[in-house]
PDB file of N, CA, C and O in Angstrom:
ATOM      1  N   MET A   1      86.161  52.755 -13.632  1.00  0.00           N
ATOM      2  CA  MET A   1      87.203  53.930 -14.023  1.00  0.00           C
ATOM      3  C   MET A   1      88.390  53.623 -14.000  1.00  0.00           C
ATOM      4  O   MET A   1      89.169  53.762 -14.942  1.00  0.00           O
ATOM      5  N   ALA A   2      88.749  52.990 -12.478  1.00  0.00           N
ATOM      6  CA  ALA A   2      90.190  52.526 -12.363  1.00  0.00           C
ATOM      7  C   ALA A   2      90.480  51.096 -13.339  1.00  0.00           C
ATOM      8  O   ALA A   2      91.629  50.815 -13.679  1.00  0.00           O
ATOM      9  N   TYR A   3      89.569  50.441 -13.646  1.00  0.00           N
ATOM     10  CA  TYR A   3      89.483  49.341 -14.740  1.00  0.00           C
ATOM     11  C   TYR A   3      90.253  49.776 -16.046  1.00  0.00           C
ATOM     12  O   TYR A   3      91.013  49.014 -16.644  1.00  0.00           O
ATOM     13  N   LYS A   4      89.977  51.110 -16.443  1.00  0.00           N
ATOM     14  CA  LYS A   4      89.793  51.779 -17.550  1.00  0.00           C
ATOM     15  C   LYS A   4      91.491  52.082 -17.194  1.00  0.00           C
ATOM     16  O   LYS A   4      92.299  51.334 -17.744  1.00  0.00           O
ATOM     17  N   GLU A   5      91.941  53.019 -16.408  1.00  0.00           N
ATOM     18  CA  GLU A   5      93.292  53.483 -16.164  1.00  0.00           C
ATOM     19  C   GLU A   5      94.108  52.468 -15.766  1.00  0.00           C
ATOM     20  O   GLU A   5      95.169  52.961 -15.386  1.00  0.00           O
ATOM     21  N   GLN A   6      94.112  51.137 -15.664  1.00  0.00           N
ATOM     22  CA  GLN A   6      95.136  49.783 -15.617  1.00  0.00           C
ATOM     23  C   GLN A   6      95.197  49.443 -16.556  1.00  0.00           C
ATOM     24  O   GLN A   6      96.310  48.958 -16.762  1.00  0.00           O
ATOM     25  N   VAL A   7      94.303  49.387 -17.715  1.00  0.00           N
ATOM     26  CA  VAL A   7      94.220  48.355 -19.051  1.00  0.00           C
ATOM     27  C   VAL A   7      95.191  50.012 -19.539  1.00  0.00           C
ATOM     28  O   VAL A   7      96.204  49.704 -20.166  1.00  0.00           O
ATOM     29  N   LYS A   8      95.095  51.030 -19.422  1.00  0.00           N
ATOM     30  CA  LYS A   8      95.881  52.305 -20.355  1.00  0.00           C
ATOM     31  C   LYS A   8      97.089  51.434 -19.660  1.00  0.00           C
ATOM     32  O   LYS A   8      97.378  50.336 -20.134  1.00  0.00           O
ATOM     33  N   GLU A   9      97.670  51.874 -18.708  1.00  0.00           N
ATOM     34  CA  GLU A   9      98.908  51.516 -18.324  1.00  0.00           C
ATOM     35  C   GLU A   9      99.715  50.588 -18.856  1.00  0.00           C
ATOM     36  O   GLU A   9     100.889  50.764 -19.182  1.00  0.00           O
ATOM     37  N   ASP A  10      98.957  49.387 -18.963  1.00  0.00           N
ATOM     38  CA  ASP A  10      99.264  48.119 -19.079  1.00  0.00           C
ATOM     39  C   ASP A  10      99.690  47.872 -20.149  1.00  0.00           C
ATOM     40  O   ASP A  10     100.639  47.096 -20.265  1.00  0.00           O
ATOM     41  N   VAL A  11      98.722  48.855 -21.927  1.00  0.00           N
ATOM     42  CA  VAL A  11      98.933  48.824 -22.996  1.00  0.00           C
ATOM     43  C   VAL A  11     100.330  49.534 -23.191  1.00  0.00           C
ATOM     44  O   VAL A  11     101.128  48.979 -23.946  1.00  0.00           O
ATOM     45  N   VAL A  12     100.735  50.846 -22.504  1.00  0.00           N
ATOM     46  CA  VAL A  12     101.969  52.004 -22.326  1.00  0.00           C
ATOM     47  C   VAL A  12     102.867  50.747 -22.189  1.00  0.00           C
ATOM     48  O   VAL A  12     103.369  50.249 -23.196  1.00  0.00           O
ATOM     49  N   VAL A  13     103.123  50.115 -20.680  1.00  0.00           N
ATOM     50  CA  VAL A  13     104.317  49.527 -20.359  1.00  0.00           C
ATOM     51  C   VAL A  13     103.958  48.636 -21.797  1.00  0.00           C
ATOM     52  O   VAL A  13     104.260  49.165 -22.867  1.00  0.00           O
ATOM     53  N   ASP A  14     103.498  47.672 -21.799  1.00  0.00           N
ATOM     54  CA  ASP A  14     103.799  46.970 -22.928  1.00  0.00           C
ATOM     55  C   ASP A  14     104.402  47.614 -24.400  1.00  0.00           C
ATOM     56  O   ASP A  14     105.362  47.161 -25.023  1.00  0.00           O
ATOM     57  N   GLU A  15     103.715  48.590 -24.711  1.00  0.00           N
ATOM     58  CA  GLU A  15     104.628  48.894 -26.002  1.00  0.00           C
ATOM     59  C   GLU A  15     105.717  49.751 -25.733  1.00  0.00           C
ATOM     60  O   GLU A  15     106.257  50.338 -26.671  1.00  0.00           O
ATOM     61  N   MET A  16     106.201  49.934 -24.298  1.00  0.00           N
ATOM     62  CA  MET A  16     107.406  49.805 -23.920  1.00  0.00           C
ATOM     63  C   MET A  16     108.215  49.407 -23.901  1.00  0.00           C
ATOM     64  O   MET A  16     109.336  49.911 -23.963  1.00  0.00           O
ATOM     65  N   VAL A  17     107.688  47.662 -23.744  1.00  0.00           N
ATOM     66  CA  VAL A  17     109.069  46.901 -23.501  1.00  0.00           C
ATOM     67  C   VAL A  17     109.379  46.026 -25.081  1.00  0.00           C
ATOM     68  O   VAL A  17     110.344  45.375 -25.482  1.00  0.00           O
ATOM     69  N   SER A  18     108.047  46.390 -25.694  1.00  0.00           N
ATOM     70  CA  SER A  18     108.446  45.590 -27.089  1.00  0.00           C
ATOM     71  C   SER A  18     108.631  46.981 -28.263  1.00  0.00           C
ATOM     72  O   SER A  18     108.146  47.089 -29.389  1.00  0.00           O
ATOM     73  N   ARG A  19     109.195  47.590 -27.777  1.00  0.00           N
ATOM     74  CA  ARG A  19     109.729  48.701 -28.603  1.00  0.00           C
ATOM     75  C   ARG A  19     110.358  48.370 -29.699  1.00  0.00           C
ATOM     76  O   ARG A  19     111.206  47.554 -29.335  1.00  0.00           O
ATOM     77  N   GLU A  20     110.435  48.513 -30.747  1.00  0.00           N
ATOM     78  CA  GLU A  20     111.435  47.529 -32.004  1.00  0.00           C
ATOM     79  C   GLU A  20     112.319  48.736 -32.241  1.00  0.00           C
ATOM     80  O   GLU A  20     112.040  49.923 -32.409  1.00  0.00           O
ATOM     81  N   HIS A  21     113.479  48.076 -32.203  1.00  0.00           N
ATOM     82  CA  HIS A  21     114.738  49.248 -33.122  1.00  0.00           C
ATOM     83  C   HIS A  21     114.899  48.600 -34.572  1.00  0.00           C
ATOM     84  O   HIS A  21     114.232  47.801 -35.229  1.00  0.00           O
ATOM     85  N   GLU A  22     116.203  49.374 -34.795  1.00  0.00           N
ATOM     86  CA  GLU A  22     116.252  49.205 -36.374  1.00  0.00           C
ATOM     87  C   GLU A  22     118.004  49.621 -36.377  1.00  0.00           C
ATOM     88  O   GLU A  22     118.664  50.466 -35.772  1.00  0.00           O
ATOM     89  N   ILE A  23     118.283  48.724 -37.229  1.00  0.00           N
ATOM     90  CA  ILE A  23     119.658  48.670 -38.070  1.00  0.00           C
ATOM     91  C   ILE A  23     119.825  49.758 -39.007  1.00  0.00           C
ATOM     92  O   ILE A  23     119.009  49.765 -39.929  1.00  0.00           O
ATOM     93  N   ILE A  24     120.576  50.557 -38.990  1.00  0.00           N
ATOM     94  CA  ILE A  24     120.777  51.791 -39.448  1.00  0.00           C
ATOM     95  C   ILE A  24     122.529  51.786 -40.145  1.00  0.00           C
ATOM     96  O   ILE A  24     123.482  52.061 -39.416  1.00  0.00           O
ATOM     97  N   VAL A  25     122.688  51.457 -41.515  1.00  0.00           N
ATOM     98  CA  VAL A  25     123.700  51.391 -42.053  1.00  0.00           C
ATOM     99  C   VAL A  25     123.856  52.852 -43.164  1.00  0.00           C
ATOM    100  O   VAL A  25     123.046  53.386 -43.921  1.00  0.00           O
ATOM    101  N   TYR A  26     125.244  53.141 -42.835  1.00  0.00           N
ATOM    102  CA  TYR A  26     125.790  54.813 -43.127  1.00  0.00           C
ATOM    103  C   TYR A  26     127.319  54.308 -44.562  1.00  0.00           C
ATOM    104  O   TYR A  26     128.322  53.613 -44.725  1.00  0.00           O
ATOM    105  N   ASN A  27     126.459  55.262 -45.190  1.00  0.00           N
ATOM    106  CA  ASN A  27     127.310  55.136 -46.659  1.00  0.00           C
ATOM    107  C   ASN A  27     128.844  55.773 -45.921  1.00  0.00           C
ATOM    108  O   ASN A  27     128.899  56.396 -44.861  1.00  0.00           O
ATOM    109  N   ASP A  28     129.843  55.465 -46.685  1.00  0.00           N
ATOM    110  CA  ASP A  28     131.164  55.671 -46.855  1.00  0.00           C
ATOM    111  C   ASP A  28     131.898  55.324 -48.137  1.00  0.00           C
ATOM    112  O   ASP A  28     131.388  54.619 -49.008  1.00  0.00           O
ATOM    113  N   ASP A  29     133.214  55.889 -48.228  1.00  0.00           N
ATOM    114  CA  ASP A  29     134.360  55.894 -49.563  1.00  0.00           C
ATOM    115  C   ASP A  29     134.438  54.863 -50.251  1.00  0.00           C
ATOM    116  O   ASP A  29     134.401  54.777 -51.479  1.00  0.00           O
ATOM    117  N   HIS A  30     134.576  53.859 -49.305  1.00  0.00           N
ATOM    118  CA  HIS A  30     135.744  52.577 -49.594  1.00  0.00           C
ATOM    119  C   HIS A  30     134.706  51.231 -49.768  1.00  0.00           C
ATOM    120  O   HIS A  30     135.264  50.408 -50.494  1.00  0.00           O
ATOM    121  N   ASN A  31     133.711  50.884 -49.435  1.00  0.00           N
ATOM    122  CA  ASN A  31     132.711  49.866 -49.739  1.00  0.00           C
ATOM    123  C   ASN A  31     132.052  49.939 -51.377  1.00  0.00           C
ATOM    124  O   ASN A  31     131.480  50.802 -52.043  1.00  0.00           O
ATOM    125  N   THR A  32     132.465  48.591 -51.579  1.00  0.00           N
ATOM    126  CA  THR A  32     131.307  48.908 -52.901  1.00  0.00           C
ATOM    127  C   THR A  32     129.811  48.420 -52.668  1.00  0.00           C
ATOM    128  O   THR A  32     129.171  48.099 -51.666  1.00  0.00           O
ATOM    129  N   PHE A  33     129.483  48.516 -54.260  1.00  0.00           N
ATOM    130  CA  PHE A  33     128.561  48.742 -53.648  1.00  0.00           C
ATOM    131  C   PHE A  33     127.537  47.050 -53.827  1.00  0.00           C
ATOM    132  O   PHE A  33     126.322  46.848 -53.829  1.00  0.00           O
ATOM    133  N   ASP A  34     128.691  46.139 -53.953  1.00  0.00           N
ATOM    134  CA  ASP A  34     128.424  44.427 -54.553  1.00  0.00           C
ATOM    135  C   ASP A  34     128.782  44.137 -52.947  1.00  0.00           C
ATOM    136  O   ASP A  34     128.310  43.045 -52.632  1.00  0.00           O
ATOM    137  N   HIS A  35     129.325  44.646 -52.074  1.00  0.00           N
ATOM    138  CA  HIS A  35     129.803  44.297 -50.880  1.00  0.00           C
ATOM    139  C   HIS A  35     128.981  44.880 -49.814  1.00  0.00           C
ATOM    140  O   HIS A  35     129.169  44.777 -48.602  1.00  0.00           O
ATOM    141  N   VAL A  36     128.221  45.387 -50.314  1.00  0.00           N
ATOM    142  CA  VAL A  36     127.170  45.995 -49.520  1.00  0.00           C
ATOM    143  C   VAL A  36     126.204  45.276 -49.655  1.00  0.00           C
ATOM    144  O   VAL A  36     125.786  44.507 -48.790  1.00  0.00           O
ATOM    145  N   ILE A  37     125.574  45.494 -51.129  1.00  0.00           N
ATOM    146  CA  ILE A  37     124.461  44.216 -51.444  1.00  0.00           C
ATOM    147  C   ILE A  37     124.653  42.387 -50.482  1.00  0.00           C
ATOM    148  O   ILE A  37     123.944  41.911 -49.595  1.00  0.00           O
ATOM    149  N   ASP A  38     125.720  41.892 -51.074  1.00  0.00           N
ATOM    150  CA  ASP A  38     126.118  40.570 -50.545  1.00  0.00           C
ATOM    151  C   ASP A  38     125.666  40.696 -49.075  1.00  0.00           C
ATOM    152  O   ASP A  38     124.712  40.036 -48.663  1.00  0.00           O
ATOM    153  N   THR A  39     126.617  41.872 -47.983  1.00  0.00           N
ATOM    154  CA  THR A  39     126.692  42.017 -47.135  1.00  0.00           C
ATOM    155  C   THR A  39     125.039  41.886 -46.008  1.00  0.00           C
ATOM    156  O   THR A  39     124.848  41.262 -44.964  1.00  0.00           O
ATOM    157  N   LEU A  40     123.964  42.928 -46.966  1.00  0.00           N
ATOM    158  CA  LEU A  40     122.498  42.782 -46.901  1.00  0.00           C
ATOM    159  C   LEU A  40     121.953  41.229 -46.926  1.00  0.00           C
ATOM    160  O   LEU A  40     121.358  40.384 -46.256  1.00  0.00           O
ATOM    161  N   ILE A  41     122.443  41.418 -47.897  1.00  0.00           N
ATOM    162  CA  ILE A  41     121.750  39.515 -48.273  1.00  0.00           C
ATOM    163  C   ILE A  41     121.912  38.752 -46.885  1.00  0.00           C
ATOM    164  O   ILE A  41     120.921  38.429 -46.229  1.00  0.00           O
ATOM    165  N   ASP A  42     123.269  38.472 -46.455  1.00  0.00           N
ATOM    166  CA  ASP A  42     123.786  37.324 -45.930  1.00  0.00           C
ATOM    167  C   ASP A  42     123.326  37.658 -44.556  1.00  0.00           C
ATOM    168  O   ASP A  42     122.963  36.717 -43.850  1.00  0.00           O
ATOM    169  N   THR A  43     123.295  38.712 -44.139  1.00  0.00           N
ATOM    170  CA  THR A  43     122.965  39.276 -42.645  1.00  0.00           C
ATOM    171  C   THR A  43     121.614  39.774 -42.654  1.00  0.00           C
ATOM    172  O   THR A  43     121.233  39.512 -41.514  1.00  0.00           O
ATOM    173  N   CYS A  44     120.945  40.168 -43.076  1.00  0.00           N
ATOM    174  CA  CYS A  44     119.704  40.569 -43.107  1.00  0.00           C
ATOM    175  C   CYS A  44     118.407  40.414 -43.922  1.00  0.00           C
ATOM    176  O   CYS A  44     117.450  41.187 -43.884  1.00  0.00           O
ATOM    177  N   ASP A  45     118.537  39.118 -44.786  1.00  0.00           N
ATOM    178  CA  ASP A  45     117.925  38.279 -44.877  1.00  0.00           C
ATOM    179  C   ASP A  45     117.349  39.003 -46.326  1.00  0.00           C
ATOM    180  O   ASP A  45     116.173  38.687 -46.509  1.00  0.00           O
ATOM    181  N   HIS A  46     117.635  39.469 -46.884  1.00  0.00           N
ATOM    182  CA  HIS A  46     117.196  40.649 -47.774  1.00  0.00           C
ATOM    183  C   HIS A  46     117.382  40.502 -49.197  1.00  0.00           C
ATOM    184  O   HIS A  46     118.490  40.874 -49.583  1.00  0.00           O
ATOM    185  N   ASN A  47     116.318  39.904 -50.401  1.00  0.00           N
ATOM    186  CA  ASN A  47     116.507  39.605 -51.507  1.00  0.00           C
ATOM    187  C   ASN A  47     117.254  40.207 -52.235  1.00  0.00           C
ATOM    188  O   ASN A  47     117.616  41.320 -51.851  1.00  0.00           O
ATOM    189  N   PRO A  48     117.766  39.680 -53.576  1.00  0.00           N
ATOM    190  CA  PRO A  48     118.846  40.758 -54.017  1.00  0.00           C
ATOM    191  C   PRO A  48     118.187  42.173 -54.482  1.00  0.00           C
ATOM    192  O   PRO A  48     118.785  43.248 -54.532  1.00  0.00           O
ATOM    193  N   HIS A  49     117.243  42.011 -54.710  1.00  0.00           N
ATOM    194  CA  HIS A  49     116.213  43.854 -55.259  1.00  0.00           C
ATOM    195  C   HIS A  49     116.306  44.549 -53.436  1.00  0.00           C
ATOM    196  O   HIS A  49     117.117  45.448 -53.213  1.00  0.00           O
ATOM    197  N   GLN A  50     115.616  44.136 -52.557  1.00  0.00           N
ATOM    198  CA  GLN A  50     115.901  44.582 -51.390  1.00  0.00           C
ATOM    199  C   GLN A  50     117.076  45.312 -51.335  1.00  0.00           C
ATOM    200  O   GLN A  50     117.110  46.541 -51.263  1.00  0.00           O
ATOM    201  N   ALA A  51     118.153  44.494 -51.372  1.00  0.00           N
ATOM    202  CA  ALA A  51     119.638  44.573 -50.881  1.00  0.00           C
ATOM    203  C   ALA A  51     119.962  45.862 -51.748  1.00  0.00           C
ATOM    204  O   ALA A  51     120.100  47.029 -51.381  1.00  0.00           O
ATOM    205  N   GLU A  52     120.026  45.411 -52.755  1.00  0.00           N
ATOM    206  CA  GLU A  52     120.345  46.876 -54.169  1.00  0.00           C
ATOM    207  C   GLU A  52     119.674  47.803 -53.271  1.00  0.00           C
ATOM    208  O   GLU A  52     120.292  48.097 -52.248  1.00  0.00           O
ATOM    209  N   GLN A  53     118.349  48.399 -53.486  1.00  0.00           N
ATOM    210  CA  GLN A  53     117.368  49.350 -53.211  1.00  0.00           C
ATOM    211  C   GLN A  53     117.698  49.684 -51.778  1.00  0.00           C
ATOM    212  O   GLN A  53     117.247  50.821 -51.638  1.00  0.00           O
ATOM    213  N   CYS A  54     118.152  49.368 -50.829  1.00  0.00           N
ATOM    214  CA  CYS A  54     118.693  49.565 -49.723  1.00  0.00           C
ATOM    215  C   CYS A  54     120.446  50.479 -49.636  1.00  0.00           C
ATOM    216  O   CYS A  54     120.879  51.418 -48.967  1.00  0.00           O
ATOM    217  N   THR A  55     121.039  49.540 -50.738  1.00  0.00           N
ATOM    218  CA  THR A  55     122.729  50.239 -50.860  1.00  0.00           C
ATOM    219  C   THR A  55     122.722  51.780 -51.586  1.00  0.00           C
ATOM    220  O   THR A  55     123.582  52.654 -51.480  1.00  0.00           O
ATOM    221  N   LEU A  56     121.144  51.813 -52.546  1.00  0.00           N
ATOM    222  CA  LEU A  56     121.333  52.738 -53.447  1.00  0.00           C
ATOM    223  C   LEU A  56     120.866  53.841 -52.578  1.00  0.00           C
ATOM    224  O   LEU A  56     121.267  54.954 -52.920  1.00  0.00           O
ATOM    225  N   ILE A  57     120.003  53.776 -51.385  1.00  0.00           N
ATOM    226  CA  ILE A  57     119.208  54.714 -50.593  1.00  0.00           C
ATOM    227  C   ILE A  57     120.659  55.503 -49.456  1.00  0.00           C
ATOM    228  O   ILE A  57     120.798  56.681 -49.126  1.00  0.00           O
ATOM    229  N   ILE A  58     121.588  54.198 -49.091  1.00  0.00           N
ATOM    230  CA  ILE A  58     122.640  54.653 -48.332  1.00  0.00           C
ATOM    231  C   ILE A  58     123.244  55.223 -49.305  1.00  0.00           C
ATOM    232  O   ILE A  58     123.199  56.451 -49.249  1.00  0.00           O
ATOM    233  N   HIS A  59     124.069  54.567 -50.614  1.00  0.00           N
ATOM    234  CA  HIS A  59     124.341  56.032 -51.187  1.00  0.00           C
ATOM    235  C   HIS A  59     124.085  57.679 -51.661  1.00  0.00           C
ATOM    236  O   HIS A  59     124.773  58.695 -51.759  1.00  0.00           O
ATOM    237  N   TYR A  60     122.714  57.296 -51.879  1.00  0.00           N
ATOM    238  CA  TYR A  60     122.144  58.729 -52.374  1.00  0.00           C
ATOM    239  C   TYR A  60     121.603  59.877 -50.559  1.00  0.00           C
ATOM    240  O   TYR A  60     121.545  61.088 -50.345  1.00  0.00           O
ATOM    241  N   ASN A  61     121.371  58.806 -49.804  1.00  0.00           N
ATOM    242  CA  ASN A  61     120.714  59.792 -48.525  1.00  0.00           C
ATOM    243  C   ASN A  61     122.016  59.604 -47.562  1.00  0.00           C
ATOM    244  O   ASN A  61     122.034  60.531 -46.751  1.00  0.00           O
ATOM    245  N   GLY A  62     122.738  59.015 -47.444  1.00  0.00           N
ATOM    246  CA  GLY A  62     123.773  58.532 -46.619  1.00  0.00           C
ATOM    247  C   GLY A  62     123.404  57.578 -45.504  1.00  0.00           C
ATOM    248  O   GLY A  62     123.960  57.383 -44.423  1.00  0.00           O
ATOM    249  N   LYS A  63     122.457  57.102 -45.973  1.00  0.00           N
ATOM    250  CA  LYS A  63     122.107  56.333 -44.423  1.00  0.00           C
ATOM    251  C   LYS A  63     120.775  55.716 -44.486  1.00  0.00           C
ATOM    252  O   LYS A  63     119.814  56.366 -44.897  1.00  0.00           O
ATOM    253  N   CYS A  64     120.656  54.363 -44.057  1.00  0.00           N
ATOM    254  CA  CYS A  64     119.412  53.934 -44.512  1.00  0.00           C
ATOM    255  C   CYS A  64     118.746  52.358 -43.606  1.00  0.00           C
ATOM    256  O   CYS A  64     119.560  51.448 -43.762  1.00  0.00           O
ATOM    257  N   ALA A  65     117.905  52.052 -43.025  1.00  0.00           N
ATOM    258  CA  ALA A  65     116.893  51.940 -41.751  1.00  0.00           C
ATOM    259  C   ALA A  65     116.981  50.096 -42.639  1.00  0.00           C
ATOM    260  O   ALA A  65     116.023  49.701 -43.303  1.00  0.00           O
ATOM    261  N   VAL A  66     118.069  49.359 -42.484  1.00  0.00           N
ATOM    262  CA  VAL A  66     117.913  47.739 -43.258  1.00  0.00           C
ATOM    263  C   VAL A  66     117.154  46.652 -42.693  1.00  0.00           C
ATOM    264  O   VAL A  66     116.683  45.638 -43.208  1.00  0.00           O
ATOM    265  N   LYS A  67     117.141  47.289 -41.006  1.00  0.00           N
ATOM    266  CA  LYS A  67     116.378  46.185 -40.906  1.00  0.00           C
ATOM    267  C   LYS A  67     115.671  46.375 -39.218  1.00  0.00           C
ATOM    268  O   LYS A  67     116.221  47.008 -38.316  1.00  0.00           O
ATOM    269  N   THR A  68     114.541  45.760 -39.126  1.00  0.00           N
ATOM    270  CA  THR A  68     113.708  46.548 -37.936  1.00  0.00           C
ATOM    271  C   THR A  68     113.609  44.869 -37.246  1.00  0.00           C
ATOM    272  O   THR A  68     113.639  43.738 -37.732  1.00  0.00           O
ATOM    273  N   GLY A  69     113.444  45.598 -35.483  1.00  0.00           N
ATOM    274  CA  GLY A  69     113.068  44.141 -34.878  1.00  0.00           C
ATOM    275  C   GLY A  69     113.696  44.403 -33.352  1.00  0.00           C
ATOM    276  O   GLY A  69     114.183  45.464 -32.963  1.00  0.00           O
ATOM    277  N   GLU A  70     113.557  43.119 -32.559  1.00  0.00           N
ATOM    278  CA  GLU A  70     113.985  43.021 -30.967  1.00  0.00           C
ATOM    279  C   GLU A  70     115.200  43.532 -31.484  1.00  0.00           C
ATOM    280  O   GLU A  70     115.587  43.686 -32.642  1.00  0.00           O
ATOM    281  N   TYR A  71     115.939  43.857 -29.932  1.00  0.00           N
ATOM    282  CA  TYR A  71     117.424  44.294 -30.656  1.00  0.00           C
ATOM    283  C   TYR A  71     117.779  42.647 -30.111  1.00  0.00           C
ATOM    284  O   TYR A  71     118.574  42.006 -30.798  1.00  0.00           O
ATOM    285  N   LYS A  72     117.280  42.107 -29.088  1.00  0.00           N
ATOM    286  CA  LYS A  72     118.583  40.619 -29.373  1.00  0.00           C
ATOM    287  C   LYS A  72     118.513  40.273 -30.763  1.00  0.00           C
ATOM    288  O   LYS A  72     119.508  39.797 -31.310  1.00  0.00           O
ATOM    289  N   ASP A  73     117.443  40.459 -31.395  1.00  0.00           N
ATOM    290  CA  ASP A  73     117.438  39.497 -32.545  1.00  0.00           C
ATOM    291  C   ASP A  73     118.756  40.571 -33.804  1.00  0.00           C
ATOM    292  O   ASP A  73     119.537  40.068 -34.612  1.00  0.00           O
ATOM    293  N   LEU A  74     118.545  42.082 -33.512  1.00  0.00           N
ATOM    294  CA  LEU A  74     119.199  42.634 -34.485  1.00  0.00           C
ATOM    295  C   LEU A  74     120.524  43.000 -33.873  1.00  0.00           C
ATOM    296  O   LEU A  74     121.067  43.857 -34.570  1.00  0.00           O
ATOM    297  N   LYS A  75     121.269  42.651 -32.784  1.00  0.00           N
ATOM    298  CA  LYS A  75     122.307  42.669 -31.912  1.00  0.00           C
ATOM    299  C   LYS A  75     123.567  41.980 -33.318  1.00  0.00           C
ATOM    300  O   LYS A  75     124.296  42.427 -34.204  1.00  0.00           O
ATOM    301  N   PRO A  76     123.028  40.260 -32.544  1.00  0.00           N
ATOM    302  CA  PRO A  76     124.318  39.948 -33.751  1.00  0.00           C
ATOM    303  C   PRO A  76     124.404  40.095 -35.585  1.00  0.00           C
ATOM    304  O   PRO A  76     125.350  39.907 -36.350  1.00  0.00           O
ATOM    305  N   ARG A  77     123.337  40.406 -35.775  1.00  0.00           N
ATOM    306  CA  ARG A  77     123.223  40.915 -37.541  1.00  0.00           C
ATOM    307  C   ARG A  77     124.122  42.088 -37.833  1.00  0.00           C
ATOM    308  O   ARG A  77     125.033  42.203 -38.653  1.00  0.00           O
ATOM    309  N   CYS A  78     123.538  43.088 -36.781  1.00  0.00           N
ATOM    310  CA  CYS A  78     124.976  43.974 -36.588  1.00  0.00           C
ATOM    311  C   CYS A  78     126.159  44.099 -36.403  1.00  0.00           C
ATOM    312  O   CYS A  78     126.985  44.747 -37.047  1.00  0.00           O
ATOM    313  N   THR A  79     126.272  43.488 -35.526  1.00  0.00           N
ATOM    314  CA  THR A  79     128.007  43.042 -35.372  1.00  0.00           C
ATOM    315  C   THR A  79     128.412  42.589 -36.580  1.00  0.00           C
ATOM    316  O   THR A  79     129.281  43.131 -37.263  1.00  0.00           O
ATOM    317  N   ARG A  80     127.603  41.279 -36.964  1.00  0.00           N
ATOM    318  CA  ARG A  80     128.737  41.236 -38.591  1.00  0.00           C
ATOM    319  C   ARG A  80     128.471  42.037 -39.410  1.00  0.00           C
ATOM    320  O   ARG A  80     129.573  42.187 -39.936  1.00  0.00           O
ATOM    321  N   ILE A  81     127.601  42.879 -40.080  1.00  0.00           N
ATOM    322  CA  ILE A  81     127.676  44.200 -40.455  1.00  0.00           C
ATOM    323  C   ILE A  81     128.926  44.698 -40.701  1.00  0.00           C
ATOM    324  O   ILE A  81     129.660  44.965 -41.653  1.00  0.00           O
ATOM    325  N   LEU A  82     128.896  44.744 -38.893  1.00  0.00           N
ATOM    326  CA  LEU A  82     130.478  45.979 -38.540  1.00  0.00           C
ATOM    327  C   LEU A  82     132.033  45.140 -39.280  1.00  0.00           C
ATOM    328  O   LEU A  82     132.894  45.602 -40.029  1.00  0.00           O
ATOM    329  N   GLU A  83     131.895  43.952 -38.751  1.00  0.00           N
ATOM    330  CA  GLU A  83     132.921  43.010 -39.096  1.00  0.00           C
ATOM    331  C   GLU A  83     133.148  42.670 -40.905  1.00  0.00           C
ATOM    332  O   GLU A  83     134.189  42.337 -41.471  1.00  0.00           O
ATOM    333  N   ALA A  84     131.687  42.912 -41.537  1.00  0.00           N
ATOM    334  CA  ALA A  84     132.411  43.402 -42.847  1.00  0.00           C
ATOM    335  C   ALA A  84     133.147  44.768 -43.421  1.00  0.00           C
ATOM    336  O   ALA A  84     133.672  44.977 -44.514  1.00  0.00           O
ATOM    337  N   GLY A  85     132.937  45.855 -41.939  1.00  0.00           N
ATOM    338  CA  GLY A  85     133.551  46.686 -42.313  1.00  0.00           C
ATOM    339  C   GLY A  85     132.866  47.738 -43.048  1.00  0.00           C
ATOM    340  O   GLY A  85     133.430  48.600 -43.722  1.00  0.00           O
ATOM    341  N   ILE A  86     131.245  47.575 -42.824  1.00  0.00           N
ATOM    342  CA  ILE A  86     130.249  48.662 -43.211  1.00  0.00           C
ATOM    343  C   ILE A  86     130.068  48.970 -42.389  1.00  0.00           C
ATOM    344  O   ILE A  86     130.009  48.045 -41.579  1.00  0.00           O
ATOM    345  N   ASN A  87     129.737  50.851 -41.568  1.00  0.00           N
ATOM    346  CA  ASN A  87     129.852  51.105 -40.973  1.00  0.00           C
ATOM    347  C   ASN A  87     127.855  51.404 -40.615  1.00  0.00           C
ATOM    348  O   ASN A  87     126.947  51.931 -41.259  1.00  0.00           O
ATOM    349  N   ALA A  88     127.963  50.689 -39.191  1.00  0.00           N
ATOM    350  CA  ALA A  88     126.562  50.502 -38.569  1.00  0.00           C
ATOM    351  C   ALA A  88     126.264  50.846 -37.761  1.00  0.00           C
ATOM    352  O   ALA A  88     127.273  51.241 -37.177  1.00  0.00           O
ATOM    353  N   GLU A  89     124.699  51.168 -36.673  1.00  0.00           N
ATOM    354  CA  GLU A  89     124.486  50.969 -36.178  1.00  0.00           C
ATOM    355  C   GLU A  89     123.184  50.508 -35.434  1.00  0.00           C
ATOM    356  O   GLU A  89     122.353  50.121 -36.256  1.00  0.00           O
ATOM    357  N   ILE A  90     122.633  50.408 -33.813  1.00  0.00           N
ATOM    358  CA  ILE A  90     121.221  50.054 -33.540  1.00  0.00           C
ATOM    359  C   ILE A  90     120.705  51.280 -32.819  1.00  0.00           C
ATOM    360  O   ILE A  90     121.281  51.806 -31.866  1.00  0.00           O
ATOM    361  N   ILE A  91     119.349  51.768 -33.464  1.00  0.00           N
ATOM    362  CA  ILE A  91     118.665  52.685 -32.509  1.00  0.00           C
ATOM    363  C   ILE A  91     116.991  52.376 -32.237  1.00  0.00           C
ATOM    364  O   ILE A  91     116.350  53.087 -31.462  1.00  0.00           O
TER     365      ILE A  91
END
């Protein structure tokens, strides 16, 4: 019985440590579609179609999760998006 409890605890700890994060990009009134698309291609490794779809979601829904992964991978990507003048955050 104790072994099963230990396994459950180990799984919960592993899930907490490896929790993925998302870069959320927010809509604004000053960036063009082309600028956002180009930025997503450059920073998030999107193909043109994927970047366009995310940009449309951002425009119509006000935000979109554009990249999911580990925080250490997302941090420099999010910084580059912010440097491009686009509102974004990691959650």
